[in-house]
N, C-alpha and C positions, 0 to 999 in steps of 0.2 A: 555614687559619683566619685570619680578619681580625684586625687589631690590637685591635679592640673585643672580639672573642670571646676573644682571648688575655688581655686585661686582666681578664676576668671569670672565667677558669679558676681562679685561686687562691681566689676566693670559692666556686666550686662544690666545690673540693677541701675547703675548710673545712666546707661543708655536709655533704659525704659523711663527713668525719671525725666530725662531731657526731652524724650518724645512726648510724654504726657504734658509737660509744661508747654511745649510748642503747640500742642493741640488746644490747650486751655487759654493761653495768652497770646498776645501779638509777638511778632518776630523780634521786636526791639524791647520787649518788656524786660525790666531788670532781672526778674526771676528766670527768664529764659536765658538771658546772657550769662547769669551766674551758673545755671545748670550746664550750659555748653562749656564754660571755662573749667568747671570742676571735672567734667567728663574728659576734656582735653588733657588735663593733668594726669588723669588715670591712664589714658591711652598712651601718652608719651612715656610714662614710667614703665608701662608694660612692654612697649616696643623697644625701649632702651635695653631692657633685660632679655627680651626674647626675639628681637629682630623684626617679627611680624606677627599678625594675628589674623586668622581666617575664620569667619562665621559663614556657615553654609546650611542649606536646608535640603533634606531629602525625605520624601514621603511625610512631610510635615514634622520631621524630627530636626532638632537643631544640632549641628555639629560644630565643635570648636577645634580648629586645627585637625580636622578629620575624626575627632572623637565625639561620639554621641553624648549629648548632655541629657541628664535626667529631666523628664517632662513633668515632674511632680511640682515644680514651682510655677506660679503664675507668670513670672518674668520670662521663663524659657518658653512656655506654651504660647504666650502672646507674641513674642518676637518671632518664633517659628511661623506662626500663622500669618503675621504681618508680612514677612519676607515672601512666603508662598503666595499670598494674595496679590502681591505686587509683581510677581514674576521674577523676583530676584533669587538667583540660585546661590550666589556666594558674594561675600564682601571681604576683601583682603586689605588690611591696614598695614602700611609699611613705614619705614623711616622717611622723614621729610614731611610728615603729617603737619598741617597747619590748622589753626583754630577756625579759619574761614572755611576750609574744606570740610572739617568735621561738622560745623554748623550747617553747611549745605546738605551733608548726608542726613543729619537729624531732620531737617526740613523735608527731605525726600521721603524718609520713613514715616513722618508724621502725617502724610497725606491721607485723606479719607479714600475709601475704595472708589467712590464716584469720581475722584480726581485723577485716578491712575489711567494713563494713556499707554496701552501696550505697545503702540507703534513708535512712541517717542524714545529717542536714544537716551541712555543714561548720561549724566553730566561727567565731564572730565575733571576729576578732583585730585589735587596734589596729595600724594601719599595714600590714595584710596583707589582700589580697583573694584568695580562692580560688574558682576556677570549675571546673565539671565539663567533661568532654570532650563537646563538642557533636557530635551524630551527623552533622551535615552540614558544618560548617565549624569552623575553629579560633577560639576566643574564650573570653571569660569568660562562659560560659552559666549564668546563675543559674536558679532555678526559674521565675521569670517568663518568661525567654526560652524555656525548654523548653515552657511552656504555650502561648506564642505560636506556637511551631513546630507544636505539636499542633493548634491551632485552624486554622492555615493548611492543614494536611493534610486536616482534615475539610472545610474550605471547598472545596478542590480536588475531593475525592471527590464532594461533593454537586453541584458545578457540572457535572462530567463525566457523572455519572449522569443528571441532569436534561436535559442537552443531548442525550443519546442517545435520549431518549424520542421516540416518534412524536408529531407535532403533533396527531394525532387522539385521543391518549390524554387522560385526565383530568388528567395532569400538566401539560398545556399551560396550564392555568389558574393554575399556581403563579406568584405574582408574583416578579419578578426580585429584589426586595429580600429575599425570604425566604431566599435563598442565604446571606446573611450571618448567619442565625440557626441554621445547621445545627450539629450537635454539636461541642463543643469540650472542652477540658480542664475547663471549669467549667460546661458546659451539658448538658442531657439528650440523650444520643446518639440518642434516637428522635424528638426534636422537630425539625421543619423549619420549620413556619409555623403560627402560631396563626390566621392569616387564612384559609388554604386548607384546613386540616385534613389536609393530605397530609404524612405523615412520610417520613423517608428510608427506613425499612423498607418503606413503601407503594411508594415509587419503585422500590426494588430488585425488589419483587414484580411490579410492572407491567412493568419492563424485561425480566423473565424471559420474558414472553410474546412478545417481538419479538426475532428473532435479532440484528438490528443493535444494538438497545438493550441486549440481554443482553451482547453482546461489549463494548460501551462501558462498561457497569457493571462487568463482570469486569476489564477493563483498569484502571479506576480503583481498584478494590479491590486489584488486584495491585500497582499502583504504591505505594499506601499501605502495604501489608504489607511490600514489599521495603525501603522506606525506614525503617519503624519497626523492622524486624528487626535493624538495625545500631545502633539508638539505645541510650542507657543503659538499664539494667535498670528503673529507676524509671519512665521514660517508656513502655517496652514494657509494663510491668504496667498502667499507667494506661490506655493505648490498648487493650490487650488486653481489659480489663474492659468498656470501652465497646463494642468490636466484639462481644463476647459478648452484651451487652444488645441490640445492634442485630440480630444474627442470630437472637436468640430471637423477634423479631417477624416473621421470614420463615420460611415453611414449607419442608420438605425438598424438595418438588417444585420450588419456585422456585430454591433454591440449586443443585440439580442442573442446572437449565436454564442457570444462569450458568456452571457448570463445563463443560457440554457445548458452550458457544459457543466455547471455546478449544481449542488444540492440547494433546496429552498433555504435551509438554515445558513449556508455559506453566502448565498445571495443577500439574505437579510442582513447579515453582519457587514457585508461589503457596502450595501446601500446605507446602512447606519453610519458607517465611517465617511462615505461620500457626503452625506448630509452635513457633517461637521467641517468639510474641506471646501467643496465646490461653492462658487457664488450662488446665491439663492435662486436666480432665474434658471441656472443650469440644473438645479435639483428637479425641476418639473419634468424635464426630458427623461431623466432616469426613472422617475416615478411611473411615467407612462410606459417606458420600455419594460419595466419590471412587471407591470400589470399585463401587458400583452404577452410577455414570455411565459408567465405563470398561468395564464388563462383567467385571471381575475378580471372583474368588470368594475370600472371606476365611474362614479357619477360625473357626467360632464359639467353639471352645475357646481360640484365640489371643486373640480379643476379650475373652473372659471373664477371661483372665489379666491383660491390660492394664487392664481395668476394675477388677480386684481391686487392682492396683498403685495405681490412682488412688484407690480407696476407703480405702487404708491411709495416705494422706498425712497425716491428722490425728494418727495414733498414732506416726509415725516422723518422721525429719527431712524436712520439707516440701521443702526444696531438693533433697535427694537423690532423693526420690520423683518430683518434677517432672522432674528430669534424666533419670531412668530412663524415664519415659513418653515424653518428647520424643525421646530417642535411639532407643528402640524403634520409635516411629511413623515417625521420620525415615528409618530404614533401610528400612521397608516402602515409603514413598513413593518412595524412590530406586530403584525397579525390582523390588522383591520382590513375588511373587504366588504363590498356591497354586491350581492348577487340578487338581482331582481327585487330591489327594496320595495316594500309597500309604502304608500304615500305618507302614513303617519311616521314611520321610522325615518324616512327621508327628510320630512319636515323637521324632526328633532335634530337630525344630523346638521342640517343647514343652520338651525338656531345655535348649535354649539360652535360651528365654524364662524358664525358672525362675530364672536368675540375676537378681539384683535390679538390676544395673547393667551396661550394655554395657562398662564399664571394669573390671569385677571381675577379669578375667584380662587382664593387660597383654600387648601384643605383644612378641615377642622382638626382638633387635637387627636381624634381617633383615626385620622387619615382619610375620612370620607369627604367628598366634594360638597361644598356648600349648596344646600337646596334652597332655591328662591321661591318665595310665595308669588302669586300672580301679580300683586302690586309691585313688588321689587323687580320682578322680571320685566315688567313694562317700563319701570323706571330706568333699568339698564338700557333698554332700547332707546329711550328718549335722550339719555346722556350720550350714548354712542352716536346717535344721530346729530346731536349738537356739535360734537367733535368733528363729524364727517362733513357737515355743511358749514361749520365755523360760525354758528349762530346760536346764542343762548336765548331760547324763546321763553315765554311766560310759563309754558308747561315744564320746561327744563328745571326751573327754580325749585318747585316742590319735589321734583324727582331727585335732584341732587341732595337736598336736605333729608329726604326720606332715607336714601341709601347711607348717608353719613350717620344719621341717628341710629341706624340699624347695624353699625359696625363695618360698613363697606366703604368708609371714607378713603382709606389708602388705595383701594382699587379705582375710585373716582379720580383721585389725584394722578394715578398712573395713566388713565385714559386722557385726562386733561393735557398731559404732556404731548399727546399726539395731535392736538388741535393745531390748525394752520397758523393762527394769529396769536400774538402775545395777549391781546385784549381778551380773547376767549379763554385762554389759559388762566389769566389772572381772575377773571369772573368766576370760573368754575372752582378755583382754589378758595376764593373768598366765600362762596356758598357752602363749600365742603366743611370748613372749619366752624363747627358749632360747639357750644359747651358740652352737649351730650356726646358728640362724636369724640371730642378730646377726652372726656371722662371714660368712654368705652375703650379707647386705645391705650390710655396711660394708667388707668386704674383697674383694668380688668385682671382677672386671675384665671390661668397663669399669664404672666406678663409676656407679651410678644414684642421683643425688641425690634425686629425688622419692621413690623407694622407701625410701631410707635415712631421709628425713625422716618419712615416714609411720610407719615402724617406731619411730623414736625418740620421736615424739609420743605413741605409745601405750605407751611403756615406763613401768612403775611406778617410783617413786622408789627403792623398796627393791631394784630390780634394777640400780641405777646402777653398782655395782662391776663388773658384767659389761662395762662400756664402757671400762675402763682398758686392757685388752689391745688392743682395736680402736684406741684413741687412739694407742697406740704403733706399731701395725703398719699403719694405714691409709695408703696412698700418695697419696690424693687430698687436696689442701689443703682443698677444699670439705668433704670428708667429715670431716676433723679438726675443722673449724670447727663443723659440725653436732653432732659428739659433744661438743665443748667446751661449746657452748651448752646442750645437754641436761643435762650434768652441772652446769652453773651453775644451771640452773633447779631442781635438786634442793635447793639451799640449804644451810644449816648442817648439815643431817642427815648430809652426806657428809664432814664435817670429820675425824672419827676415821679413816675409811677412807683419805682422802687423806694424812693424817699417817703412818699405818702404812705406806702404799706408799712414801712418801718416805724411810723408814728402811731400805728395801731397795735393792739395786743396781738401777740403771735407766740407760738411755741418757740423755745430757745433754738431748736435745730433749724427752723425756718428763718429766724433772725440771723443765725450764723450764715446760712446760704445767701440770704439777701445782702448782707454786708459784703460777702465775698463777691457777689455779682456787681455790687456798686463799685467796689475797688477795680474789678476787671474792666468794666465799661468806662470808667472815669480816668484810668491811668494816663491817657494821652490828652485829657481835656484840660484846657487852660484853667488855672486856679480861679480867675474871676468868673468864668462861665460856670465852673463847678459850684462856687459859693452861691451863685444866683439860682441854679437849678436845684441844688440840694444843700440848703444852709446847714452848717455843721452843728448848730446848737443842740438839736434833738439827738444827734449821734453821740455826743459826749456822755450821755446818760448810760450808754452801753458799756462804758469802762467800769461801771460799778455793778454790772450784771452778775448774778450768782454763778453763772456757768462760765468756766475759763475759756472754752472755745469761742464764745461770743465776745469776751474781752479781747481775745487774741485777734479776731477779725476786725474789731473796732479800731485798734491802734493801726492796723494796716490801712484802713480807710482814712483815718484822721490825719495821718502824715501827709496826705495829699493836699491838705489845707495849710498853707504856710503860717497863717495867723494863729492857729491852734496847735500847730505841730509841737512846739516845746512843751506845752502843758500836757499834751497827750503822751509824749514820750516819758515825761517825769512820772506820770501815773502808772504807766506800763512797767517802767523799771522798778517802781516800788511795789509792784504786784506780788502777792505771795505765791503765785503759780509760776513755775519755772518756764513753762511753754510760752506764757504771756511775755515774760521778760526776754526770752530768746527771740520772740517775734519782733519786739521793739528793736533789739540790736540788729537783727537781720534787715529790717526795713531801712535802718540808718545806713547799713553797708550797701544796700541796693540803690539807695538814692544817689550814691556816688559823690556826695558833697559834704563839706564840713558842718558839724553841728556847733555853732559858736557859744551856745548858752552854757555857762559854767555849771549850773545846777544839773544839767544833763551829763556833762563830762564827769562831774564828781560822782554821780551815781554809777556811771560806767566803770570808773576806777574802783569804786567800792565793791562792785560785783567781781571784778578781776582779782581783788584781794582775798576773796572768800574761798578757801581751799575746799570746803564741802561741795561747792558748785562744780558741775562737770567741767572738764578741761576745755572742751570745745566752746562752751559758752564764754568762759573766761578769756580765751584767745580772741574770740570775736569782739568781746567788749573792749579789749586792748586796741584792736585794729580800728574800731569805730571811734574810740576816744582820741587816738593819735591823729586822726584827720583834722581835728580842731587846731592842732599846732599850738595849743596853750602851753605856757611855761610850766604849769602845774603837771601836765601830762609828761613833758620832757623830764622833769625832776623825778616823777614816779618811775619812768622807764629806766633812767640812769640808776636809781636806787635799787630797782629790782634786778637789773642785769649785771651789777657789779658789787664788789665788797671793798671796803676801805682797808688799805694796807698801811704800812709805816709811812710817816710824814704825810698823812692824808692822801697818799697815792691810791689809785684805784686798780683793782684787778677784776677779772671776769668772775662772776658767780658760777657755781657748778651749772653746766648747760642742761637745763630741763627744757621741755617743750615750751613752757611759758617764757623762760629766759631767752630762748631762741626767737620767739615772737617779739619780745621787747627789743632785742637787738635789730631785728629786721625793720621794725617801725622807727627806731632811731635813725637807721641808715636811710630810710625812705623819706622821713619828714623833718629830721633835725640834723642831717649830715654835715651842714655847714657851721653848726654851732661849735664854739671853741672847746667847750667841755666834752662834747660828744665825739669829736674827731679822734682823740687818742683811744677812746673806747672801741671805736670801729676798727682802728689799726690792730688792737689786741684781738678783736673778733676774727679778723681776716687771718692773722697769724695762727690762730687756733683752728682755722678751717670752718668756723661757724658761718662766716660770710664769704662769698666768692666774688672776685672782681673788685673794682675800685670805684665804680660809679653808683649813684643813687638809682640809675635806671636798672642796673643788674639787681640791686636790692629789691626794687619794685617787682621785677620778674619773679624773684624767689618768693616774695611775700604773697603774691597772688597764687 
C-alpha cells in the first residue's frame, strides 16, 4: 500500500465506524452523532489539505483517488462490497462539505441490501457527488451519462443493421444522416428517419430475407444485448422496454430468420442476455421462437405454467415473479429440451416448475440440491397451496412446522411473502418460528448467514425471547451480531424480558450483550417508564462484576437512570480498569449535559492529573469536567494552562495537547470570568486560539 493510501486508511476506518454505529443505534443516538462529528473533522482536514477525495469501486476493488487500495483489511473489503452492492460507482467529497451532508451519506451507506432501491435517485448533498456504477467503465456516471451510453448503443445497432443490407434493397435509399436519429433513451425506438419512412423495425424485417444481412443484424442485436445485460438495472429496464417495442414491429417469421442465421451457441448467449433485459412477458415469445427455429419441442403445459407465473406478477412481488420467470427460462435456454417426454419424466418436470422460484430449495454444502422425503414434499405442496389460495388450513399448520423443524424455515418464509394477504403472511411466519427451527438456523455448523438472516427478518417481535439462548450459544460472531440486531429492532417491548433474564445466572459474555441491548432499546425511553419496566437496583450489582466488559456495559446502562447516575459514575471512575473509566467519561460527554456533583468532577480532574494515563482519556476527562462550570474546574484549568510570573502575573504554560485542551475549555465555559479573559488574550496572541468569540472556541473544541 502506498503512503497516500496509508494516509487515507484512518479516514476509511472512521467511515466504517460511523456506518457500523448507524446500523446498531438510532439516527439520533449520541454515539451516532459523535461518530459523525469525528468523521466530519477528519474529512474536513483531509479536504483542506488535498482539495477533494474520491472513493470508487471497480470489480469490487476500492480505489482512492484512482489508486487501488489493498484489500487485505476488513475495512477496505467491506466498504468496496457495500458500494458495489448499492450500485454506487464513486463518491467524491469536495470543499463545502457539511456535517448534515456527511451524516446523510453515512445513512445512505448504512442501509441494508433489502432497503436499496436501484431506481431511486441519489440525494443531492452539499460537497458530495455520488455516481452510479457505469456498466462499461469506472466513473461518476450520472443519469445523463447513462442515457448517452444507451443512445450510442442504439446508434451502433442501426449502423450495423443498415450496413448489412443489400444495396438492391429499399434500405439503400436511407440517407446516411438518418442513422443519427435512431432510437435512444429519449427517442422513439421504432423511428429511424422521417425522410425515408424506413424504421429500424423495417430494416430488421428486410435484413431477415437475406442470409448475410440477417447475420449482420443478429450480430448487432447480440452485441447490444450482451453489453446491456451487465448494465445497471435502471438502464436494463429502459433499453428492455425499447427493445420490446422494437420487436413488436417485427413478425415472428423475420425474428426466427435472424436466429437461424447464427450458431446454436450464439443464439443461446443472445437469449441468455435477453432474459436479463426484456420484460418477463416478452421472454416467453423468444423462448418459443428459439424452440421453433432449432427444432426443439417444448411442453405446452410447461409454457402454460411459465405464462401463469408471468400473469401473476401484478398480484405478488413483481421482482420475485420476474426473477422466477427469468431463472426458469434461463435454465431452458442453457441446454434443456423435451423430445417426446415419457409421462414419468414429464410429471417430475412439472413438479419442479411448480416451485415459485429456482432458489426455493437451497443447495447443500456440497452443491447438491436438497432431496425431500415424501412427507416434506407433500408439506411443500400444502404450504404453496395455502399461499396460492390465501388460506391457512388445519393441514397447513403441521406442514409448516414440519418444514421449519427440518431446516426449511427460510424457504417457508420466502413463500409466505408471496401470499396475497397480510393475515396469511403473518400466520405462516408465526408457525415457522419454532424453537427447533431457530436452533437449526442459528446454531448449525457451518453457520449459514443468509439463511439465518432470512429467518430472523421473518421473526415476529413477540418471539424475540426465543433468541436469548441462541445469542448465548451461537459460535459464529456474525450470527451473534445478526441476533443482536434483530433483538434491537424489537425495541422497548423486550425491556422486561431483558431485565428478567439479567436477574438470573448467565455467562459473563451473555450479560455483556444483554446489558448492551438494554442500553440500545432504552436510550429513547423516558426515565420514569424505564425505572418502571427495568428497576435499576439489580443492575447496580454488575458494577462489581469480575469481568471489565460487564462493568463497562453496566455504567452505560445505569447513566440512563437519573437517580442512580452519580453513584454509577463515581464507581466507574474509581474502577481499576482503564476501559471502564473511559466508558464512564464517554457517556458523560455523550449525554451532552453538565454533571453537577462535585464528587464526580473531582474524580475527573484526578484522572486528568495522572500522567501515566493515556492522553486521550485525560483530555476527555477535562472536557467532561469543564461542562460542570464549577469554580474548582476553572481554577484547575487556569493552573494547568498558565505559569505564575513576576508580581503574580500569569503567562502561558508550554503548549502541550493537554494545555491546549485546557485553554479551549476556558474559552468555551469560562470566557467571561475576569481571571480568564487575560489568559485567553495571551492564547490568541500565541496562535493557540483563533477568533474572539466563545462560539469559535466551541467549534475548535469539538
